[in-house]
C-alpha positions in Angstrom: 19.6 -47.8 -99.3 18.9 -49.2 -96.0 21.8 -51.6 -95.9 24.3 -48.5 -96.9 22.7 -46.6 -94.1 23.4 -49.5 -91.8 26.9 -49.8 -93.0 27.4 -46.2 -92.5 26.0 -46.2 -88.9 28.0 -49.5 -87.9 31.3 -48.3 -89.3 31.2 -44.7 -88.1 30.9 -43.1 -91.7 28.4 -40.5 -90.9 28.0 -37.1 -90.2 26.8 -35.8 -86.7 23.3 -34.7 -86.5 21.8 -32.3 -84.1 18.5 -31.7 -83.0 16.5 -29.4 -84.7 17.8 -25.7 -84.2 21.0 -26.9 -83.0 24.3 -27.8 -84.9 27.3 -29.7 -83.2 29.2 -26.1 -83.3 26.5 -24.7 -81.0 27.0 -26.9 -78.2 26.8 -25.5 -74.6 29.7 -25.3 -72.5 28.4 -28.2 -70.2 27.8 -30.1 -73.3 31.3 -29.5 -74.5 32.7 -30.7 -70.9 30.7 -33.6 -70.9 31.9 -34.8 -74.2 35.4 -34.1 -73.3 34.9 -36.1 -69.9 33.3 -39.1 -71.5 32.2 -42.3 -70.0 33.2 -43.2 -66.2 34.3 -46.8 -66.5 33.2 -49.6 -64.3 36.3 -49.8 -62.6 36.2 -46.1 -61.4 32.6 -46.7 -60.6 33.4 -49.9 -58.2 36.8 -48.0 -57.0 34.7 -44.7 -56.4 32.1 -46.5 -54.4 34.4 -48.5 -52.2 36.6 -45.3 -51.4 33.5 -43.2 -50.7 32.1 -45.7 -48.3 35.7 -46.4 -46.6 37.1 -42.9 -46.4 34.6 -40.2 -47.5 35.6 -36.5 -47.8 34.6 -36.6 -51.6 37.2 -39.2 -52.3 34.9 -41.6 -54.1 33.7 -39.1 -56.3 37.5 -37.9 -57.2 38.4 -41.6 -58.3 35.4 -41.2 -60.8 36.4 -37.9 -62.0 33.3 -35.8 -60.4 34.9 -34.3 -57.5 33.8 -30.8 -59.1 30.2 -31.9 -59.5 29.3 -33.3 -56.2 32.6 -34.3 -54.3 33.3 -30.9 -52.9 30.0 -31.0 -50.8 31.2 -33.8 -49.3 34.9 -32.7 -48.6 33.5 -29.5 -47.0 30.7 -31.3 -45.0 32.6 -34.1 -43.6 35.6 -31.3 -42.8 32.8 -29.6 -40.8 31.6 -32.9 -39.1 34.9 -33.6 -38.1 35.6 -30.2 -36.8 32.7 -29.9 -34.8 33.3 -33.4 -33.2 37.0 -32.6 -32.4 35.8 -28.9 -30.9 33.0 -30.8 -28.9 35.5 -33.4 -27.5 38.0 -31.2 -26.3 35.5 -28.9 -24.9 34.0 -32.1 -23.3 37.4 -32.9 -21.8 38.1 -29.7 -20.4 35.1 -30.3 -17.9 36.2 -33.0 -15.8 32.6 -32.9 -14.0 29.3 -32.5 -15.7 28.5 -29.5 -13.6 30.6 -27.5 -15.9 28.9 -25.2 -18.3 30.7 -26.0 -21.2 30.1 -30.0 -20.9 26.5 -29.7 -22.2 27.9 -27.7 -25.5 30.7 -30.2 -25.8 28.4 -33.1 -26.0 26.0 -31.2 -28.1 28.8 -30.6 -30.9 30.0 -34.3 -30.5 26.7 -35.5 -31.3 26.2 -33.0 -34.3 29.5 -33.8 -35.5 29.1 -37.6 -35.3 25.5 -37.4 -36.7 26.5 -35.4 -39.5 29.3 -37.2 -40.5 27.1 -40.5 -40.6 24.5 -39.0 -43.0 27.3 -37.5 -45.1 29.0 -41.0 -45.3 25.8 -42.5 -46.4 25.0 -39.8 -48.9 28.4 -39.6 -50.5 28.4 -43.5 -50.8 24.9 -43.4 -52.6 26.2 -40.4 -54.6 29.5 -42.5 -55.4 27.2 -45.6 -56.7 24.5 -43.7 -58.5 26.1 -40.5 -59.9 28.4 -42.4 -62.4 25.3 -44.1 -63.9 23.5 -40.9 -64.2 26.6 -39.4 -65.8 27.0 -41.9 -68.2 23.2 -41.6 -69.3 23.7 -38.0 -69.9 26.9 -38.8 -72.0 24.9 -41.2 -74.1 22.0 -39.1 -74.6 24.1 -36.2 -75.8 26.0 -38.6 -78.1 22.7 -39.9 -79.5 21.5 -36.3 -79.8 24.6 -35.5 -81.8 24.2 -38.3 -84.1 26.9 -41.0 -82.8 26.0 -44.5 -83.1 25.4 -46.2 -79.9 26.1 -50.2 -79.9 25.9 -52.4 -76.9 27.3 -55.9 -76.7 25.9 -58.0 -74.0 25.9 -61.7 -72.9 22.8 -63.8 -72.5 21.8 -67.3 -71.5 18.1 -68.4 -72.4 16.4 -72.0 -72.4 16.4 -73.7 -75.6 13.3 -74.7 -77.5 13.4 -78.4 -76.5 13.7 -77.8 -73.0 17.0 -79.5 -72.4 20.4 -77.5 -71.5 20.7 -73.9 -72.5 21.7 -71.4 -75.0 24.0 -68.9 -74.6 25.6 -66.0 -76.9 26.2 -62.6 -77.4 23.5 -59.6 -78.1 24.3 -56.8 -80.1 22.1 -53.8 -79.8 22.6 -50.8 -82.0 
């Protein structure tokens, strides 16, 4: 009997099982959207992290398909920081001497814009690197809760029993 169940799990010949009290038809809208979006690929993760680090403005999250989750925060924040820096710069340029009353306000806006932009760039880059892993974990947990099989193939290298050389292969976890 165990062999038949294992065969069914390996080849997808099973019915979806939900947690007690929740059938697959009773998925929340968020769960349905999560299943529809699926996993974020490794290429998207790398591209999103690099794009967030170089350009900001939520573009890294857009590459990963997560702009509506957190990317919009960085689009608005980076736009506001850029606007504050620009307004401060022009306000400071208007004053040719430091005794002008707008010079202090201009320099303050420039400092707030630059500091806010730096903080948002760092935060956006960290979010673009960590966010896909959290998203993929949520997708994996939801699929497990619904009874979908999970299999992972990973390479390994280990020392042999006799101590000479190395042994390598593939591990299949399910």
